[in-house]
C-alpha positions in Angstrom: 171.1 125.6 103.2 173.5 123.4 104.9 176.9 124.5 106.0 180.0 122.8 105.1 180.0 121.0 108.3 176.4 119.8 108.2 174.9 116.7 106.4 171.6 115.5 105.4 170.5 111.9 105.1 167.5 111.2 102.7 165.8 108.0 102.0 163.9 107.1 98.6 160.9 105.3 98.9 158.6 103.8 96.4 155.4 105.9 95.4 154.0 102.5 94.6 153.7 101.5 98.1 153.0 104.7 99.5 149.2 105.7 98.9 146.3 107.0 100.6 145.2 103.4 100.9 148.4 101.8 102.3 149.5 104.7 104.5 149.5 102.2 107.8 151.4 99.7 106.1 153.6 101.9 104.3 154.5 104.1 108.0 155.5 100.6 109.4 157.5 100.0 106.4 159.3 103.1 106.1 159.6 102.7 110.0 161.5 99.3 109.7 163.5 100.5 107.3 164.9 103.4 108.7 165.4 101.8 112.2 167.2 99.2 110.5 169.9 101.4 108.8 170.3 102.8 111.8 170.8 100.0 114.0 173.3 98.5 111.3 175.2 101.5 110.8 175.4 101.8 114.9 176.5 98.0 115.2 179.2 98.8 112.9 180.4 101.8 114.8 179.8 104.1 112.1 177.6 106.5 113.9 179.8 109.2 114.9 180.0 112.4 112.9 183.0 111.2 111.3 181.9 107.8 110.5 179.1 109.4 109.1 181.0 111.2 106.4 183.4 108.1 105.9 180.4 105.9 105.1 178.6 108.6 102.8 182.0 109.1 100.7 182.6 105.2 100.9 178.9 105.0 99.3 179.4 107.2 97.0 182.8 105.9 95.7 181.4 102.5 95.3 178.2 103.3 94.1 178.6 106.2 92.2 176.8 109.7 92.3 173.1 109.4 92.9 173.3 106.3 94.6 171.0 107.1 97.0 168.3 107.3 94.5 168.8 103.9 92.8 166.7 101.4 94.5 169.2 98.5 93.3 172.1 100.4 94.7 170.4 101.1 98.0 169.5 97.4 98.5 173.3 96.5 97.6 174.5 99.0 100.1 172.3 97.8 103.0 173.2 94.2 101.9 177.2 95.2 102.4 176.3 96.8 105.6 174.7 93.3 107.0 177.2 91.4 105.3 180.0 93.9 107.1 178.3 92.7 110.7 180.8 89.3 110.4 183.6 91.6 110.6 183.0 94.9 111.5 186.5 96.2 111.9 187.6 95.3 108.6 184.7 97.1 107.3 185.4 100.2 109.2 189.1 100.1 107.9 187.8 99.6 104.2 185.3 102.6 104.8 188.1 104.9 106.4 190.9 104.2 103.4 188.1 104.5 100.7 187.0 107.8 102.5 190.6 109.1 102.8 191.1 108.7 99.0 188.1 110.8 97.8 187.2 113.4 100.7 189.3 116.4 101.0 
């Protein structure tokens, strides 16, 4: 059980790709996906504890509860992170504003 101040980040991957015959390929794909997401969050300077909480609130407010289990929403979220690289400050401000509206 997590404490209130702790968070858990999960990734949802297709079981069609992850199979005994594709383990090496799947590991490379999963590793790349996780590294890519971590890199995007760091480049947007949202990798602090506060930034992570804000980004989590932003994603839930933008895509709805359970968004991380819907591949389309996950792809759209990553696409938004990539697009945000053009203006990280504006994106961080947007994330902080939305998070302030939904966080206690």
